[in-house]
N, C-alpha and C positions, 0 to 999 in steps of 0.2 A: 901500291896504293890501297888502302883498305876500302872495300866496297861499302857504301852505306846503303841501308835499307831504306826502300821508298814506299811509304804507305799510299795506298790507293783505294778509293771507294768507287762503286757505281753510283752514278746520279740517276734521277727520275728516268732520263731517256736511255738508261742501259749503258752509257759510256762511261769509260774509267776515267777517273779524275784524279790527278796528282795532288796529294795532301802534303808534300814536302813543305810547302810555305806555311802550312798551319799547325806545324808540329810546336808543342808548349813544353818548356822546361820548368824545374821546380822553382826557379827564381822569377817566373812571370806573375804577375798581379791581376787577378780578375776583378772587374768591378761588381761581380757576383759574389765573390767569395772574400773580398778584403774587408778588413776591419774598419775601413774608413768610410763605410756607407753610412747614411743618416739614420740617426736613432728614431725609434718609433715614439710617438707622442704618448703611449701607454706604457713606456719603459719602466717608470717609477712603480706604476701600479702592478706591473708583472713582477718586479722585485719585491713588492710587498706580499704579493700572493706567494712567491717562492719561500717566504720566511715563516710562512704559517706552517701548522701540522699537515700531514698528508690527508687526514680525515676532512678538513675543512677546506683543502686546496681547490676542490671542485666547485666549492660554492663562491670562493673569492672573487673569481674572474666575473661574477655577476654584478659586482658593486663597485662604484668608485669611490674614492676616498671622501669625496664631498657627501655622497650619499651616506656613508657610514657615520660621519661626524653629525649629520643632520639628525639622523635615527637617534645616535647617544644623546644629543641635545633634547629631543622629545621625550626620551625615556627618564631623562633628569628632571624635566618640568614635571612629569607626571608622578615621579617619586616625591617631589618636594611638596607636591599638593595632597597626595595621600598618605604618606609616613606620619605625618602628624597626627591625623585622623585615626589611623590604626594604633598608634601609641596611646592617645587619649582614651580610646575604647579598651585597651588592654589596661590601662591603669585602673578605670572604672570598674572592671571585672574582678580585678585583684583586690580593691578595697571593699566591694560589696561581699566578695567571698570570705574575706578575714573578718569583717564585721560580723557576719552571719555566725561564723565558726566561733568566734570570741564570746557572743552573746549565749550560743547554746551550751559552750563549755562551762562559763560562769554561772548560769542559771542551775545546771546539774549539780555544780560544786555547792551552790548556796543552799540547794535541797539537802544535799548530803550533810553539811555542817548543821543544818537546822534539825535533821533527824538525829544527829549524834549529840549535838549539844543543847537542843531544845530551843526556846525562844531566844532571839538575838540579844535580848537584855541580859542573858546569862552568858555571854560569848567572851566576856572579859571587858576590860576598860580600853577604850580608844579615845585618846586625849587630841582635842582638835589643835591642827597645826604642830603636831609633835612627831617628828620623823621616827624616833626611838619607839614610841608608843605604836605607830602605824607598821612598823616591822614586825614587833612582837605580835600584835593582834593578827596580822596576815599570816604568820608562820603558825600560830596555834590553831587558827580556824581554816584557812584556804591553802595553806602550805601543802598539805597532803593530796589536794585534788586538783591543783593548777601545777601544771609542768612547766617551769621557767628555766631558762639558761643562765640568768644573771638578775640579781636583786641589788640596788644600791639606794641608798637613802639620799633624799632631796631636802630641801629647805623645809617643807611641811608635810612630807609623806615618803613614799616609796616609788622607785621607777623600776620596772622589771621588764625583761624581754622573753619572748616566747619562741618556740622552735623554728617558726615559719618566718621569722624576721620581724614580726610585730612586736608591740609592747603595750604597757599600761601605766598609768600615774594613778596611785591609790592613795586617798587622804581624807580626813574629816576637817570640815572648814569651819565649824562652830559647835557650840556646847547646846544650842538649842533643840529641842524634839528628840525623836529617837534617834539611834545610832545610824540605821539604815537611811533615814530621810536627810541625814547631814554628811553622810560618806558617799564619796563619789569615785567613780573610775573613769578615767579619760584615756580611750582606746586610740592608738596610733597604728595605722597600717604598716608604718616603718617606725622601728624603734627609736632611732635617732631623733625623731621628732618629739617624741615624749620626753627625751632627756633635755632638749631645749626648752620645751614648753615648761617643765618643772623648774628650771633654773630662772625663767623669767617672769614667771606668773606671780600674782599676788593670792592671798588667802581669800577665795571667793567661791561661789558655787561652781559645779562643774559645768553647768549650762552655759556660764559666761566666758569661760576660758577656751571652751573647744571653738573651732572655726568651721566644721563641716566639711574640710579639705584634707587637713593632715591629722586632725584630731577629732574625736566623736565622743559624746558624753552617754554615761550609762549610770544608773544607780548601782548600789551595793548587791542588789539582788540579781544584777545582770540585765536587767530590763531597760529600755529606752525611755528618756523623760518624756511624758505626755501629759502632764499636768494642764488643764485648762483647753486642750485643743481637740480632746475626743478624737473622733474619726474623721474630721473635716480636712481634707487633703489640700484644699486651697489654703487653709490657715496654716497648715504645716509649711507649705511652701513660703508663704509670706514670711512666717517667722525665720525660716531657715535663710531667706535672702536678707532681710533687713532688720530682723528682731533678735529674738534669742536663738542663736544658732545651735545650741544644744538640741534643739527639736530637729535639726538636719538628720540625726540618727533615726528618730521616729518616722520621718518621712521615707527613708530608705526601707526601713522595716515594713512599713504600710505597703510599699510597692513590692513586696515579696522578696526583700533583700536584693534590690536591683536599683542601680542608678540609671534613671531613665534620661531621655533627651532633654526634658524640660526641667532637669535638676537646676536650681537656680544658683548654684556655685560652679564656677569653672574649675575643674580638677586638672 
């Protein structure tokens, strides 16, 4: 009969104790090692933490799912309140910058044409409300000084796009007075707005078709309309708000080519 090994240990009193009855085999289940033990309440949270990258794992355990959701909600509310303001301010800056650039470039072009051809009465014929005449007049005089990416005829004049995405509508609206006094530039910070404007507008002065939001009026000289308003800013604001919106250009110019917070039209 094969001898069985008897395991024994000494207890605290130094006596040898038989451990035969305490031998465990591989098939025994311990409540300390069994997979049937109760799940921890944060098991889902641990699983979520295990799924993130190693760099962020040490932070994950510090937040519960509810806390993360609340934080994301707060971020969403703040973004909803601030993003529209940031976008509006950006739009103001783009419009003001493009207005200033257009005015400067066109005034320089006007001076160059004047030096080349003399008085504007000798610049050629510009027939009121005639697209072919407007195109020919523009090419013969301003074509060498204004860099456009596209020019197309409209009902009464021409519409042209510039490299920065803006554009202008060029036309003469009646036969009275001198050419420059009856020929208008309607500038659009975004070219597509000028295309739409030229298609729907009637043959009237430039001050009456611009809205101070998507379109802005200039004379053929490249200067902003300022007749009768002098340097009175309050009057500029009133006209821009509820009068002749062509004067909105002059208000922005008067403010140093800046669209201030009290600009009367929401952009």
